[in-house]
C-alpha positions in Angstrom: 0.0 -0.1 -0.1 1.5 3.3 -1.0 2.3 5.8 1.8 1.0 9.2 2.1 4.0 11.6 1.5 4.2 15.3 1.6 7.4 17.5 0.8 6.9 20.7 -1.1 9.0 24.1 -1.2 6.9 25.4 1.8 5.9 22.2 3.9 7.0 21.4 6.5 9.3 24.0 7.5 10.3 24.8 11.1 12.0 27.7 12.6 15.1 26.8 14.8 17.4 29.2 16.7 20.0 29.1 13.7 17.4 29.2 10.9 14.7 27.4 8.9 14.6 23.8 8.1 12.4 21.8 5.7 11.6 18.0 6.2 8.9 15.8 4.8 5.8 14.1 6.1 5.3 10.3 5.8 2.0 8.8 7.0 1.4 11.7 9.2 4.8 11.6 10.8 6.9 14.9 10.3 10.6 13.7 9.5 13.8 15.9 9.6 17.0 14.1 8.7 20.8 15.2 9.2 20.2 18.5 11.4 23.6 20.0 12.1 23.5 20.7 15.8 27.1 21.9 16.3 30.5 22.2 14.8 33.9 21.4 16.1 37.5 21.4 15.3 39.4 18.2 15.8 40.0 17.6 19.5 38.3 20.9 20.5 34.9 21.5 22.2 31.9 21.9 20.2 30.4 25.2 19.1 27.0 26.3 18.1 26.3 26.2 14.5 26.3 29.5 12.6 22.9 31.0 11.7 21.9 30.8 8.0 19.4 32.6 5.7 16.8 31.0 3.8 15.6 27.4 4.2 17.9 24.4 4.5 16.8 20.8 3.6 16.7 18.2 6.5 16.1 15.4 3.9 19.0 13.1 4.2 21.1 11.5 7.2 24.2 13.4 8.1 27.8 12.0 8.2 28.5 9.3 10.9 31.9 9.4 12.6 34.8 7.5 11.1 35.7 4.1 12.6 39.4 2.8 13.7 38.4 -0.3 11.8 36.0 -0.9 9.0 32.8 -2.4 9.8 32.2 -5.8 8.1 28.8 -7.2 7.3 28.3 -11.0 8.3 26.1 -13.6 9.2 24.8 -11.6 12.3 23.0 -9.4 10.0 20.2 -11.8 10.5 19.8 -11.0 14.2 20.9 -7.4 14.0 20.4 -5.9 10.8 22.8 -2.7 10.0 22.9 0.3 7.6 26.5 1.7 6.5 26.7 5.3 5.7 29.4 7.9 4.6 31.8 9.0 7.3 33.4 12.3 8.2 34.5 13.6 11.3 32.5 16.5 10.9 29.7 14.4 12.2 27.5 16.6 14.6 24.0 15.7 13.2 20.8 14.6 14.6 17.3 13.5 13.2 13.9 14.1 14.4 10.5 12.3 14.0 7.3 13.9 15.4 3.5 13.9 15.1 3.3 17.7 15.3 5.2 21.0 14.8 2.9 23.1 17.0 5.3 24.8 19.2 2.5 24.5 21.9 2.1 20.7 21.5 4.6 19.9 24.4 5.1 16.3 23.5 7.7 14.1 25.6 10.9 13.8 23.8 12.9 10.6 23.6 16.6 11.2 22.8 18.7 8.0 21.5 22.1 7.5 22.1 23.3 4.8 19.8 25.5 1.7 21.0 28.9 0.6 19.7 30.8 1.5 22.9 32.4 4.9 22.6 34.3 4.0 19.6 31.8 2.9 17.0 28.2 3.0 15.6 26.1 5.8 14.5 22.5 6.9 14.9 21.3 5.0 11.9 23.6 2.2 12.0 20.8 -0.4 13.1 17.7 -0.6 10.9 15.8 -0.8 14.1 16.9 2.7 15.2 14.5 4.6 12.6 12.0 6.7 14.9 8.9 6.9 12.9 7.1 4.0 14.5 8.0 4.9 18.0 7.0 8.4 17.4 3.4 7.4 16.0 2.8 4.9 18.5 3.8 6.9 21.6 2.5 10.2 20.1 6.2 11.5 21.1 9.2 13.3 19.6 12.0 11.0 18.8 15.5 12.2 18.2 18.6 10.3 17.3 22.1 11.7 17.2 25.6 11.2 15.8 28.8 12.3 17.7 32.4 11.9 17.7 33.8 8.8 18.8 37.1 6.8 19.5 40.3 9.0 19.3 38.3 12.0 17.8 36.1 11.8 20.7 38.2 10.5 23.5 41.9 11.3 23.4 43.6 13.3 25.8 45.8 16.0 24.5 45.6 18.1 27.5 49.1 18.0 28.5 50.1 19.7 25.1 47.6 23.0 25.4 44.7 24.6 27.0 42.6 24.3 23.7 42.7 20.5 24.5 41.7 20.8 28.0 38.7 18.6 27.6 39.5 16.6 24.5 39.2 13.5 26.4 35.4 14.0 26.8 34.8 15.7 23.3 32.4 12.8 22.3 30.4 13.5 25.3 30.7 17.3 24.9 29.1 16.7 21.6 26.2 15.0 23.1 25.7 17.7 25.8 25.7 20.1 22.7 22.9 18.1 21.0 20.7 18.0 24.3 21.5 21.9 24.3 20.1 22.0 20.8 17.0 19.9 21.9 16.5 22.2 24.9 16.7 25.4 22.5 14.8 24.0 19.5 12.5 21.1 20.0 9.4 23.1 20.9 9.3 24.0 17.1 9.1 20.2 16.4 6.2 19.9 18.9 8.4 18.7 21.8 8.5 19.8 25.4 12.0 20.7 26.4 11.3 20.1 30.0 10.4 16.4 29.5 13.3 14.9 27.8 14.3 11.3 28.2 17.8 10.1 27.2 17.8 6.4 26.4 20.6 4.0 24.9 21.8 0.5 24.6 25.2 -0.9 25.2 27.6 2.0 24.7 24.6 4.1 24.3 23.5 3.0 27.9 26.8 3.9 29.2 26.4 7.2 27.6 23.1 7.8 29.6 24.8 7.3 33.0 27.9 9.0 32.0 25.8 12.1 31.1 24.0 11.7 34.4 27.3 12.5 35.9 28.1 15.5 33.8 27.2 18.8 35.3 27.0 20.4 31.9 24.1 18.1 31.1 22.0 18.8 34.1 18.6 20.0 33.3 18.9 19.1 29.8 17.0 15.9 30.3 14.9 14.6 33.1 14.9 10.7 32.9 17.4 8.0 31.7 17.0 4.6 30.3 20.0 2.4 30.3 19.8 -0.9 27.9 22.4 -3.6 28.5 25.1 -1.0 29.2 26.4 -1.2 32.6 30.0 -2.6 33.2 31.2 -3.0 36.8 34.2 -0.8 37.4 36.4 -0.4 40.4 38.4 2.5 39.1 38.7 4.7 36.2 42.0 5.5 34.3 43.4 8.9 34.8 43.6 10.6 31.3 47.1 11.5 30.4 47.6 11.4 26.9 51.5 12.4 26.9 52.6 8.8 26.1 50.1 7.8 23.4 50.3 11.4 21.7 54.2 11.3 21.7 54.0 7.7 20.1 51.5 9.0 17.5 53.7 12.0 16.6 56.8 9.6 16.3 55.1 7.1 14.2 53.6 9.9 11.9 57.0 11.9 11.8 55.3 14.9 13.3 57.2 17.8 15.1 54.3 19.9 16.5 51.2 18.5 18.3 49.2 20.9 16.3 49.8 18.8 13.3 47.7 15.9 14.6 44.7 18.3 14.0 45.3 18.0 10.1 46.5 14.5 9.7 44.0 12.6 7.4 41.8 10.6 9.6 42.7 7.4 7.9 46.6 8.0 8.6 45.8 9.0 12.1 43.7 5.7 12.7 46.3 3.5 11.2 49.0 5.0 13.3 46.9 4.8 16.5 46.1 1.1 15.7 49.8 0.3 15.2 51.3 2.2 18.4 48.5 1.9 20.9 49.0 -1.8 21.9 52.4 -1.2 23.0 51.7 1.9 24.8 48.8 0.1 26.6 51.1 -2.9 27.4 53.5 -0.5 29.3 50.4 0.4 31.5 49.9 4.1 29.9 46.4 5.4 29.0 45.6 5.3 25.3 42.3 7.1 25.2 39.6 6.3 22.5 37.5 4.1 24.7 35.2 6.6 26.7 35.2 9.7 28.8 37.8 10.0 31.4 37.0 12.0 34.8 37.9 15.5 35.2 35.9 18.7 36.0 33.7 18.1 33.3 32.8 14.3 33.7 32.9 13.8 37.4 33.2 9.8 37.1 31.5 6.5 36.9 29.0 6.0 39.8 30.4 2.8 40.7 33.8 4.8 41.6 32.5 7.9 43.0 28.6 7.2 43.7 25.9 9.1 42.1 26.0 13.0 41.9 23.5 15.0 43.8 21.8 15.7 40.4 22.0 12.2 39.2 20.1 10.8 42.1 17.0 13.2 41.2 16.9 11.6 37.7 14.3 8.6 37.5 16.2 5.7 36.2 15.1 2.4 34.3 17.8 -0.1 33.4 17.7 -3.6 32.2 19.3 -6.4 30.2 18.5 -9.2 27.7 19.0 -12.9 29.0 21.8 -14.0 26.7 23.8 -10.7 25.9 26.9 -11.5 24.0 26.9 -15.4 24.4 23.4 -15.1 22.8 25.0 -14.4 19.4 26.0 -18.1 19.3 23.9 -20.4 17.2 20.7 -21.8 18.8 20.7 -25.5 19.6 18.9 -27.3 16.8 17.8 -30.0 19.3 16.4 -27.8 21.9 12.8 -28.9 21.5 13.7 -32.8 21.0 16.4 -33.1 23.9 15.3 -35.6 26.7 15.9 -34.5 30.3 19.1 -36.7 30.5 20.6 -35.1 27.3 19.8 -31.6 28.7 21.5 -32.4 32.0 24.3 -33.9 30.2 25.0 -30.7 28.2 24.8 -28.6 31.4 27.1 -31.0 33.3 29.8 -30.7 30.4 30.2 -26.9 31.5 29.2 -26.7 35.1 30.7 -30.0 36.2 29.7 -31.0 39.7 27.9 -27.9 40.0 25.2 -28.7 37.4 22.4 -29.8 39.6 22.7 -26.8 41.6 22.8 -24.4 38.5 19.8 -26.4 36.9 17.7 -25.9 40.3 18.4 -22.4 40.5 17.9 -21.8 36.8 14.4 -23.5 36.9 13.3 -21.3 39.8 14.6 -18.2 38.1 13.3 -18.9 34.5 10.6 -21.6 35.0 9.2 -21.3 31.4 12.9 -21.7 29.7 14.8 -24.7 28.5 18.2 -25.5 29.9 19.8 -24.2 26.6 19.2 -20.6 27.9 21.3 -21.6 30.9 24.0 -22.2 28.5 24.0 -18.5 27.3 23.0 -16.7 30.6 24.9 -13.2 30.9 27.1 -12.9 33.9 28.7 -9.6 32.4 26.0 -7.0 32.3 23.1 -8.1 34.5 25.2 -8.4 37.7 26.6 -4.8 36.9 23.1 -3.6 36.1 21.7 -5.0 39.2 24.4 -3.4 41.2 23.6 0.0 39.4 20.0 -0.4 40.1 20.6 -0.8 43.7 22.9 2.0 44.0 20.5 4.4 42.7 17.5 2.8 44.7 19.5 4.1 47.7 18.5 7.5 46.6 14.9 8.5 47.6 14.8 11.5 45.4 13.5 9.4 42.2 12.4 6.1 41.3 14.3 3.3 39.9 12.8 0.5 37.8 14.5 -2.9 36.7 13.5 -5.0 33.5 14.9 -8.1 31.9 14.0 -9.1 28.2 14.0 -12.8 27.8 12.0 -13.5 24.8 12.8 -16.7 22.7 13.2 -16.0 19.1 12.0 -18.2 16.3 15.3 -19.0 14.9 17.2 -22.4 15.3 14.2 -24.0 16.8 14.5 -21.1 19.5 17.4 -18.8 20.1 18.5 -16.0 22.2 18.0 -13.4 23.1 21.1 -11.5 22.3 22.7 -8.2 23.0 20.5 -5.7 20.8 17.6 -8.2 20.4 15.3 -6.0 22.6 16.0 -2.7 20.5 13.2 -3.4 17.5 10.6 -4.0 20.4 11.6 -0.7 21.9 11.4 1.3 18.9 8.1 -0.6 17.7 10.0 -1.8 14.8 9.8 -5.6 14.9 8.4 -5.7 11.4 11.5 -4.1 10.1 13.5 -7.0 11.8 12.0 -10.2 10.4 13.7 -12.5 13.1 11.7 -10.8 15.7 8.5 -11.9 14.3 6.1 -14.6 15.9 2.4 -14.5 15.1 0.4 -14.1 18.0 3.4 -13.3 20.3 5.6 -10.6 19.1 2.7 -7.9 18.3 1.7 -8.1 21.8 5.2 -8.1 23.4 6.2 -5.1 21.1 3.1 -3.2 22.3 4.0 -4.1 25.9 7.8 -3.0 25.5 7.1 0.0 23.6 4.4 1.1 26.1 6.6 0.7 29.2 9.4 2.9 27.6 7.1 5.5 26.5 5.2 5.8 29.7 8.5 6.1 31.6 9.6 8.9 29.2 6.2 10.5 29.5 5.6 10.0 33.4 8.9 8.5 35.0 6.8 5.5 35.5 6.7 2.4 33.0 3.5 0.9 34.3 1.0 0.2 31.5 -2.6 -1.5 31.7 -1.1 -4.3 29.3 1.5 -5.3 32.0 1.2 -6.5 35.6 1.7 -4.1 38.3 5.5 -3.0 38.2 7.0 -1.6 41.6 10.0 0.4 41.8 13.2 -1.0 43.4 14.3 -0.6 46.9 17.5 -1.2 48.4 18.1 -5.0 48.5 14.8 -5.5 46.6 14.8 -5.6 42.7 11.0 -6.2 41.3 12.0 -7.1 37.7 9.6 -6.8 34.9 10.2 -9.9 32.5 9.6 -9.1 29.2 8.7 -12.4 27.3 5.5 -14.3 25.9 4.1 -13.9 29.3 5.1 -10.9 31.2 5.5 -10.9 34.8 7.2 -9.4 37.8 10.0 -11.5 39.8 11.7 -10.1 42.6 15.4 -11.0 43.2 14.7 -14.0 41.1 18.3 -14.6 39.8 20.4 -13.5 42.6 21.7 -17.0 43.5 21.9 -18.2 40.1 24.2 -15.5 39.0 26.7 -16.4 41.6 26.8 -20.0 40.3 26.7 -19.0 36.6 29.5 -16.6 37.2 31.8 -18.9 38.6 31.1 -22.1 36.9 29.2 -21.3 33.7 30.1 -20.3 30.4 32.0 -17.0 30.4 32.3 -14.0 27.7 35.4 -12.1 27.5 35.7 -8.8 25.7 39.5 -9.3 25.5 39.4 -12.7 23.8 36.1 -12.5 21.8 35.2 -10.2 18.8 31.4 -10.1 18.0 30.8 -9.1 14.4 27.3 -8.2 13.7 
């Protein structure tokens, strides 16, 4: 069926602080692609875009940040379909989807921070990131954004000059600039600048709670959602780019540090990939992997606790059952295994602790097969539980927990894997074929999207389509299980995670590369 499409020389046009923008309308959703929200010189802080005369088109996605290594499509595209786009370090662009361009509409705003750690990814990388369906379903404004990554966004050059003072957090400064743009302009797109929720998955989730710890972002968003994005850290490396910058200059045969500002990115990346392992092996900071604490970014909540402002921000956080181990192939014998065969499979990994693991797993997940015990996440789930409990100790705002455990119709039942919940959050299951299970996925998509939208609107994810969902308390985690049958389970996997972390299958970021 043909879509209802409108794009003329006069419609739709919105007035932003810097000038007028023209987008298009598809099936009632106003869409604006590739809006420049800031400019920046390499390694320096972002600045507002210069005003313009006339009307600029916002009809195509903006550049995405260059990567240290080239992305490679592979078999994982079935589970996480991707899109690839032209790259340029001048990448401060965002996209907007909205149901109204009435400046008095004051609709809630959800700002998406993409995954890929702090070194890869983009706002359009995954097919499921498209924001039209979520905007229409929730009657909200959806914003997605690109920002500087890897050595462009997180390399410390502060020992070499004041203009580089916050270069180790330039990527996060871009995100703050984007949120400032939203604050100043989103009313023109029908949004409420005082009701902004930032949400992100994987590295995007990490971006959420690092922005909660960034005073420059205080007041630019009111709620945060962290999806599969928590890593337990005991300390953060102090940024000191002296060694890595000198190594880069020597490799590139440069005399002055300013010359790094003009080296073609491909040459800079090649040199960094060559010299950084040796610098890291000597125990020195190499940057490129995320923000570093200073006066701008105060530090990881696991290290310094939540800031006073972060304690006032309602937080929802969760994971998927399998995360990175879920990327492996499903067990083709999943539905036909006898009890003895299933127990033997578990015993091959858990050894003498197999019976204990099986008993705890059945209590935690009574509707799952033992195949899921073999992929259970022991990296992000424990860290997320810890973050939830840390935030729940604050009485200033609520804390909500969820876990996505849906079994996908692939390989006789598989997953879920890291990123598997994203299409359901964005109401984009139809765009990702592997999500679809007649009679199940439509209902689950409605429940997941409703919870996220309600949290964005009200700071409370409860919805008539779900059972009652209490907020967390210190030591008490009511966790919404998103599955064929959604239910709340309290502290359901505490004991299981202890056994699985010690004896079960383990995922190592250092030894494993996931391509998807």
